[in-house]
C-alpha positions as CSV (number, residue, x, y, z in Angstrom):
1,M,-12.0,30.4,5.1
2,A,-12.5,26.6,4.9
3,P,-10.6,24.5,7.3
4,L,-7.2,23.2,6.2
5,I,-6.6,19.4,6.3
6,V,-3.0,18.4,6.0
7,I,-2.3,14.9,4.8
8,L,1.1,13.4,5.5
9,A,1.9,10.7,2.9
10,A,5.0,8.5,2.6
11,G,6.3,5.8,0.4
12,S,6.0,4.8,-3.3
13,R,3.3,5.8,-5.7
14,G,1.2,2.9,-4.6
15,D,1.5,4.0,-1.0
16,V,0.7,7.6,-1.7
17,Q,-2.2,7.3,-4.2
18,P,-4.9,6.3,-1.7
19,Y,-4.1,9.5,0.3
20,V,-4.4,11.6,-2.8
21,A,-7.8,10.0,-3.3
22,L,-8.7,11.2,0.2
23,G,-7.4,14.6,-0.6
24,V,-9.6,14.8,-3.7
25,G,-12.6,13.8,-1.6
26,L,-11.9,16.4,1.1
27,R,-11.4,19.1,-1.5
28,R,-14.7,18.3,-3.2
29,A,-16.4,18.5,0.2
30,G,-15.2,22.0,0.6
31,Y,-11.9,21.7,2.6
32,R,-8.6,23.1,1.7
33,V,-6.1,20.3,1.3
34,R,-2.4,20.2,1.5
35,I,-0.5,16.9,0.9
36,C,3.0,16.5,2.2
37,G,4.9,13.8,0.5
38,P,7.5,12.7,-2.1
39,G,8.9,15.4,-4.4
40,S,7.4,13.7,-7.4
41,L,3.8,14.1,-6.2
42,P,2.8,17.0,-8.6
43,E,4.1,15.1,-11.6
44,M,2.4,11.8,-10.5
45,F,-1.0,13.5,-9.8
46,P,-1.3,16.7,-11.8
47,G,-4.3,19.0,-12.0
48,L,-6.2,17.9,-8.9
49,G,-6.5,21.3,-7.2
50,I,-4.5,20.1,-4.2
51,E,-1.6,22.0,-2.6
52,Y,1.6,19.9,-2.5
53,F,4.3,20.3,0.1
54,Q,7.3,18.3,-1.2
55,V,9.6,16.4,1.2
56,P,12.5,15.1,-0.9
57,P,15.0,13.6,1.6
58,P,18.6,14.8,1.6
59,A,20.6,13.4,-1.3
60,S,22.8,11.4,1.1
61,G,19.7,9.8,2.6
62,D,18.2,8.2,-0.5
63,S,20.3,5.0,-0.2
64,Q,19.9,4.9,3.5
65,T,16.2,5.0,3.3
66,S,16.2,2.4,0.6
67,D,18.4,0.1,2.6
68,S,16.3,0.4,5.7
69,N,13.1,-0.3,3.8
70,R,14.6,-3.5,2.3
71,D,16.1,-4.7,5.6
72,M,13.1,-4.2,7.8
73,P,11.0,-7.2,6.6
74,L,14.2,-9.4,6.8
75,S,14.9,-8.2,10.3
76,W,11.3,-9.0,11.4
77,A,11.5,-12.5,9.8
78,L,14.8,-13.2,11.6
79,T,13.3,-12.1,14.9
80,I,10.6,-14.7,14.7
81,A,11.6,-17.4,12.3
82,K,15.3,-17.9,13.2
83,L,15.3,-16.5,16.7
84,D,18.9,-15.2,16.0
85,V,18.7,-12.5,18.6
86,S,22.2,-11.2,18.2
87,M,21.9,-10.9,14.5
88,T,18.5,-9.2,14.8
89,I,19.8,-6.7,17.3
90,R,22.8,-5.8,15.2
91,R,20.6,-5.3,12.1
92,L,18.1,-3.2,13.9
93,K,20.8,-1.0,15.3
94,R,22.2,-0.5,11.9
95,I,18.8,0.5,10.5
96,R,18.3,2.9,13.4
97,D,21.7,4.5,12.9
98,Q,21.3,4.8,9.1
99,S,17.9,6.4,9.3
100,K,18.6,9.1,11.8
101,A,19.5,11.9,9.4
102,V,16.6,11.2,7.1
103,L,14.2,10.9,10.1
104,K,15.2,14.3,11.5
105,Y,14.7,15.9,8.1
106,V,11.2,14.3,7.7
107,L,10.2,15.4,11.2
108,E,11.2,19.1,10.6
109,S,9.7,19.1,7.1
110,S,6.4,17.6,8.3
111,W,6.3,20.2,11.1
112,E,6.7,23.0,8.5
113,A,4.0,21.4,6.2
114,C,1.5,21.3,9.1
115,Q,1.6,24.9,10.0
116,G,-1.9,26.4,9.8
117,A,-3.6,22.9,9.9
118,D,-7.0,22.5,11.3
119,G,-6.7,18.8,11.2
120,I,-4.0,16.3,10.3
121,L,-4.5,12.9,8.6
122,A,-1.7,10.4,8.0
123,G,-1.0,6.7,7.4
124,Y,1.2,4.2,9.2
125,L,4.5,5.2,7.5
126,S,4.2,8.9,8.5
127,V,6.0,9.1,11.8
128,A,5.4,12.8,12.6
129,A,1.7,13.3,12.4
130,Q,0.4,12.4,15.8
131,H,3.1,14.3,17.6
132,I,2.5,17.4,15.5
133,A,-1.2,17.2,16.1
134,E,-0.6,16.9,19.8
135,R,1.6,20.0,19.8
136,L,-0.7,22.1,17.6
137,G,-3.8,20.9,19.5
138,V,-5.7,19.9,16.4
139,P,-7.5,16.6,15.6
140,Y,-5.5,13.7,14.3
141,F,-6.9,11.0,12.0
142,C,-4.8,7.9,11.7
143,A,-5.5,6.4,8.3
144,P,-3.5,3.2,7.7
145,I,-3.6,1.1,4.6
146,Y,-1.9,-1.8,6.4
147,A,-3.6,-4.4,8.6
148,V,-2.0,-3.1,11.9
149,G,-3.7,-3.2,15.3
150,R,-3.5,-5.8,18.0
151,T,-5.6,-8.8,17.4
152,S,-5.3,-12.6,17.7
153,E,-7.2,-13.2,14.4
154,F,-4.3,-12.6,12.1
155,P,-0.6,-11.8,12.5
156,Y,1.2,-8.5,11.8
157,F,1.6,-8.0,8.1
158,L,5.4,-8.4,8.1
159,A,5.3,-11.6,10.2
160,P,6.8,-14.6,8.4
161,F,4.6,-15.8,5.6
162,G,3.3,-19.3,6.0
163,L,3.8,-19.5,9.8
164,H,0.6,-20.7,11.5
165,A,1.2,-20.5,15.2
166,G,-2.3,-19.6,16.5
167,P,-3.9,-16.7,18.3
168,V,-1.2,-16.1,20.9
169,Y,1.4,-15.7,18.2
170,N,-0.8,-13.5,16.1
171,R,-1.3,-11.0,18.9
172,L,2.3,-11.2,20.1
173,S,3.4,-10.4,16.5
174,H,1.6,-7.1,16.6
175,V,3.0,-6.2,20.1
176,I,6.6,-6.9,19.0
177,A,6.2,-5.1,15.7
178,E,4.8,-2.0,17.4
179,Q,7.7,-1.9,19.8
180,I,10.3,-2.5,17.1
181,F,8.9,0.2,14.9
182,W,9.0,2.6,17.8
183,E,12.4,1.7,19.1
184,L,13.9,2.3,15.6
185,Q,12.9,6.0,15.8
186,R,12.5,6.6,19.6
187,E,15.7,8.4,20.2
188,V,15.2,10.9,17.4
189,V,11.5,11.4,17.9
190,D,11.6,11.8,21.6
191,G,14.4,14.4,21.3
192,W,12.3,16.2,18.7
193,R,9.2,16.0,21.0
194,R,11.2,17.7,23.8
195,R,12.2,20.5,21.5
196,L,8.5,21.0,20.7
197,G,7.7,21.2,24.4
198,L,6.1,17.7,24.6
199,P,7.0,15.0,27.1
200,S,9.1,12.1,26.1
201,L,7.3,8.8,25.5
202,G,10.1,6.6,26.6
203,H,9.5,3.0,25.7
204,R,5.7,3.5,25.5
205,T,5.0,2.9,21.8
206,P,2.6,5.3,20.1
207,Y,1.7,2.6,17.6
208,N,-0.7,0.8,19.9
209,Y,-3.7,2.3,18.1
210,G,-6.3,0.9,20.5
211,R,-4.9,3.0,23.4
212,N,-6.2,6.5,22.6
213,P,-9.9,6.7,21.7
214,R,-9.6,10.4,20.9
215,N,-7.7,9.6,17.7
216,P,-9.9,7.9,15.1
217,V,-8.2,5.0,13.2
218,L,-9.8,4.7,9.8
219,Y,-8.4,1.8,7.8
220,G,-8.4,2.2,4.0
221,L,-9.2,-1.5,3.7
222,S,-12.3,-3.5,2.7
223,T,-14.3,-5.9,4.8
224,A,-14.4,-8.0,1.6
225,L,-10.9,-9.3,2.5
226,L,-10.6,-8.4,6.2
227,A,-13.3,-8.9,8.8
228,R,-13.1,-6.3,11.6
229,P,-11.3,-8.0,14.5
230,A,-13.5,-8.3,17.6
231,A,-10.6,-7.0,19.8
232,W,-10.3,-3.7,18.1
233,A,-11.6,-0.7,20.0
234,P,-14.7,1.2,18.8
235,H,-12.6,4.1,17.3
236,M,-10.8,1.6,15.0
237,D,-12.9,1.0,11.8
238,L,-12.5,-0.5,8.4
239,V,-14.1,2.0,6.0
240,G,-13.2,0.5,2.6
241,F,-10.5,1.1,-0.1
242,W,-9.7,4.6,-1.3
243,F,-9.8,4.9,-5.1
244,L,-8.6,7.8,-7.2
245,D,-11.1,7.7,-10.1
246,E,-9.9,10.9,-11.7
247,Y,-7.6,8.9,-13.9
248,C,-10.2,6.6,-15.4
249,D,-10.6,9.1,-18.3
250,W,-7.0,8.4,-19.2
251,K,-6.4,8.6,-23.0
252,P,-5.0,5.2,-24.1
253,P,-2.7,4.7,-27.2
254,A,-4.7,3.7,-30.2
255,T,-2.5,0.6,-30.6
256,I,-3.7,-0.9,-27.2
257,L,-7.3,-0.3,-28.2
258,D,-6.6,-2.3,-31.4
259,F,-4.9,-5.0,-29.4
260,L,-7.9,-5.3,-27.0
261,K,-10.6,-5.6,-29.6
262,E,-8.9,-7.6,-32.4
263,R,-9.8,-10.9,-30.8
264,D,-12.7,-12.1,-28.7
265,D,-10.5,-13.4,-25.9
266,A,-9.7,-10.7,-23.4
267,P,-6.0,-10.6,-22.4
268,I,-4.7,-10.9,-18.9
269,S,-2.9,-8.0,-17.1
270,I,0.6,-8.8,-15.8
271,G,2.7,-6.4,-13.6
272,F,5.7,-6.9,-11.4
273,G,6.9,-3.4,-10.9
274,S,10.3,-2.3,-12.1
275,L,12.1,-4.4,-14.7
276,D,15.3,-4.0,-12.6
277,Q,13.9,-6.7,-10.4
278,F,14.0,-9.2,-13.2
279,G,16.1,-8.0,-16.1
280,R,14.2,-7.2,-19.4
281,S,15.1,-10.4,-21.3
282,D,14.3,-12.7,-18.3
283,L,10.9,-11.1,-17.8
284,M,10.0,-11.2,-21.4
285,N,11.0,-14.8,-21.7
286,L,9.0,-15.7,-18.6
287,V,5.8,-13.9,-19.6
288,T,6.0,-15.0,-23.2
289,A,6.5,-18.7,-22.3
290,A,3.7,-18.6,-19.8
291,L,1.3,-17.0,-22.3
292,R,2.2,-19.6,-24.9
293,Q,1.5,-22.5,-22.5
294,T,-1.9,-21.1,-21.6
295,N,-2.7,-20.0,-25.1
296,L,-3.6,-16.5,-23.8
297,R,-2.7,-12.9,-24.6
298,G,-1.3,-10.5,-22.1
299,I,-0.7,-6.8,-21.3
300,L,2.6,-6.4,-19.4
301,I,2.9,-3.3,-17.2
302,A,6.6,-2.6,-16.6
303,D,8.4,0.7,-16.2
304,G,11.7,-0.3,-17.6
305,F,10.9,0.1,-21.3
306,T,12.1,3.0,-23.4
307,E,8.8,3.4,-25.1
308,D,5.6,4.3,-23.3
309,A,3.7,1.6,-25.1
310,C,4.6,-1.0,-27.7
311,R,3.2,-4.1,-29.2
312,L,5.8,-6.9,-29.1
313,S,3.8,-9.7,-30.7
314,D,0.3,-10.8,-31.5
315,R,0.3,-12.3,-27.9
316,L,1.9,-9.5,-25.9
317,Y,1.5,-5.7,-25.5
318,V,3.7,-3.7,-23.1
319,L,2.9,-0.5,-21.3
320,K,5.1,1.6,-19.0
321,S,2.1,2.6,-16.9
322,V,-1.6,2.6,-17.1
323,P,-4.4,3.5,-14.6
324,H,-5.7,0.3,-13.1
325,G,-9.2,1.7,-13.1
326,W,-9.1,1.9,-16.9
327,L,-7.4,-1.4,-17.7
328,F,-8.6,-4.0,-15.2
329,P,-12.3,-4.0,-16.2
330,K,-11.1,-4.8,-19.8
331,V,-8.9,-7.9,-18.9
332,R,-9.7,-11.5,-18.0
333,A,-7.5,-11.7,-14.9
334,V,-4.7,-9.8,-13.2
335,V,-1.2,-11.0,-12.2
336,H,0.8,-8.7,-9.9
337,H,3.0,-8.4,-6.8
338,G,0.2,-8.1,-4.3
339,G,0.4,-4.5,-3.1
340,V,-2.8,-3.4,-1.5
341,G,-3.6,-0.8,-4.1
342,T,-3.4,-3.2,-7.0
343,V,-5.3,-5.8,-5.0
344,A,-8.1,-3.3,-4.4
345,A,-8.3,-2.3,-8.1
346,G,-8.2,-5.8,-9.4
347,L,-10.9,-7.1,-7.1
348,R,-13.0,-4.0,-7.6
349,A,-13.1,-4.9,-11.2
350,G,-14.1,-8.5,-10.2
351,R,-11.1,-10.1,-11.8
352,P,-9.4,-13.3,-10.6
353,T,-6.1,-12.5,-9.1
354,V,-2.7,-14.2,-9.2
355,T,-0.2,-12.7,-6.7
356,I,3.6,-12.9,-6.9
357,P,4.7,-11.4,-3.6
358,E,8.2,-10.3,-2.7
359,C,8.1,-8.2,0.5
360,S,6.1,-6.0,2.8
361,D,2.3,-6.6,2.9
362,Q,2.3,-8.5,-0.4
363,Y,2.4,-11.9,1.2
364,F,-0.4,-10.9,3.6
365,W,-2.8,-9.9,0.7
366,G,-1.8,-12.8,-1.5
367,K,-2.8,-15.2,1.3
368,R,-6.0,-13.4,1.9
369,I,-7.0,-13.5,-1.8
370,A,-6.4,-17.3,-1.8
371,E,-8.3,-17.8,1.4
372,Y,-11.3,-15.9,0.0
373,G,-11.2,-18.0,-3.2
374,A,-10.5,-15.1,-5.6
375,G,-7.2,-16.6,-6.9
376,P,-4.8,-19.5,-6.5
377,P,-2.2,-19.6,-3.7
378,P,0.5,-16.9,-4.0
379,I,3.8,-17.7,-5.6
380,P,6.8,-16.2,-3.9
381,R,8.8,-14.1,-6.4
382,S,12.0,-15.9,-5.3
383,S,10.7,-19.3,-6.6
384,L,8.7,-18.1,-9.6
385,N,9.2,-20.0,-12.9
386,T,7.4,-20.4,-16.2
387,Q,5.5,-23.5,-15.2
388,Q,4.3,-22.1,-11.9
389,L,3.1,-18.9,-13.6
390,A,1.4,-20.8,-16.4
391,N,-0.4,-23.1,-13.9
392,A,-1.6,-20.2,-11.8
393,I,-2.8,-18.3,-14.8
394,R,-4.6,-21.3,-16.1
395,T,-6.3,-21.9,-12.7
396,A,-7.4,-18.3,-12.4
397,T,-8.9,-18.1,-15.9
398,T,-10.7,-21.5,-15.9
399,D,-11.9,-22.2,-12.4
400,A,-15.5,-21.0,-12.2
401,R,-15.4,-20.9,-8.4
402,I,-12.5,-18.3,-8.5
403,E,-14.4,-16.2,-11.0
404,A,-17.5,-16.3,-8.8
405,A,-15.6,-15.4,-5.7
406,A,-13.9,-12.4,-7.4
407,R,-17.3,-11.1,-8.5
408,Q,-18.7,-11.5,-5.0
409,L,-15.7,-9.5,-3.6
410,S,-16.2,-6.9,-6.3
411,H,-19.8,-6.4,-5.2
412,I,-18.8,-5.8,-1.6
413,I,-16.0,-3.4,-2.5
414,S,-18.1,-1.5,-4.9
415,T,-20.8,-0.8,-2.3
416,E,-18.2,0.7,0.2
417,N,-17.4,4.3,-0.3
418,G,-14.3,4.5,1.8
419,V,-13.4,8.1,0.8
420,Q,-16.8,9.4,1.7
421,K,-16.7,7.7,5.1
422,V,-13.4,9.4,5.9
423,V,-14.8,12.8,4.7
424,D,-17.8,12.3,7.0
425,R,-15.6,11.5,10.0
426,V,-13.4,14.6,9.3
427,R,-16.5,16.7,9.0
428,S,-17.8,15.5,12.3
429,V,-14.7,16.8,14.1
430,C,-13.6,19.7,11.8
431,P,-16.9,21.1,10.5
432,L,-17.0,23.3,7.5
């Protein structure tokens, strides 16, 4: 029987999809694959021949998890930017206390999901993987899609956007973040480790990835946007983005095909996530006014509409969802929140990119895109207005240097086969 690789995935669809891509690659190579993640996984990614182990958190934990996720970037910013120690400590304690029940559930569910595993692969958000691998005595592959790992070349991805404090600050931001992330879960995880017969880690954070050369760290990130830091240990490697191309044969509504081909000028793609973040009328007014100012057409991706797809005007078409691999090669530029998955898809298509970051790693990637010349400077969502959006779109669609930079990044990304590199590394440790 082929070896079983268990992939522990956590987060939203954008967080999970890269790991589904790895699962598809491993399955095609001949492995059995089980993905442990959100309960909606089978509906999000049907028909891929992968076993799913659903981990829906307890009903009472949904709001707690959401609050913790929203508060964490704010706590990190307070720690560094305002130096309000007492406020930061109170907030971190509240996050820790709120998340205990959900964390215990995730640890036990992950343990159950990993039974029979010959190898375990997981990202940064999956807190159980390395401990389970240690207990089962099977290989563990750390596979982050965040730029984490001690270095003086760039700060931790949740460090305050726009703060330029030099190499010492950059490295210190990683050290502090690793410790905070561990301290938020240490009490629960160490207690669980003792029940598994493993020694407590105490205050020794397991998120210092350079410490253990036995555990490969394979980043699903491209050297197109992130040069490998010189300080990283040899077992830490940038392998390239992980794309799920199975959805590129998606069947589009006939009306969007008509919209795309009825004029010579390609539209731009605009996506900000849920409409709840804006309100439907505010978003429509913002996008329509910006398109009118730039004399361009747009395809808006927003999940808050009652119809799956509808044409609102000669200038604007709206979709609930669409595979980026299908849409982005057909548009002139992409405007989005700056999540790593959307960044990867847009630049793979060679499209100039406008980012409107709000939280998490979105500021980090928005800044990277601007530094590499593939788009204008990011516009924080909190300050976005029609004029700013119109100016950014105009720059992205008329500046020849931006278009050239996007094409160059596309060439690099397209030559990296990140999924195959992970498969090869797994095969070297868990041979078929």
